C-alpha positions in Angstrom: -99.4 32.2 -83.8 -101.2 32.0 -80.5 -105.0 31.8 -80.9 -106.7 35.1 -80.1 -109.2 33.4 -77.8 -106.3 32.0 -75.7 -104.9 35.5 -75.3 -108.3 36.8 -74.2 -108.6 33.9 -71.8 -105.2 34.6 -70.3 -105.9 38.3 -69.9 -109.3 37.6 -68.3 -107.7 35.2 -65.8 -105.0 37.7 -64.9 -107.6 40.4 -64.3 -109.8 38.2 -62.2 -106.8 36.9 -60.1 -105.6 40.5 -59.6 -109.1 41.6 -58.6 -109.4 38.9 -56.0 -106.0 39.6 -54.6 -106.8 43.3 -54.3 -110.1 42.6 -52.6 -108.5 40.1 -50.2 -105.8 42.7 -49.4 -108.4 45.4 -48.6 -110.4 42.9 -46.5 -107.3 42.0 -44.5 -106.3 45.7 -44.0 -109.8 46.5 -42.9 -109.4 44.1 -40.0 -106.2 45.9 -38.9 -107.3 49.6 -39.2 -110.1 51.8 -40.3 -110.7 51.0 -43.9 -110.3 53.8 -46.4 -113.3 54.5 -48.7 -113.2 52.2 -51.7 -112.5 54.5 -54.7 
């Protein structure tokens, strides 16, 4: 089977990439209009 550590590493990477993409998107939108309060 796939090592548990590898699964955790993949999940962590996916979360980090998703977080960076979300942050970048909000930063970009903030340049175009009034930024909504970050919930």
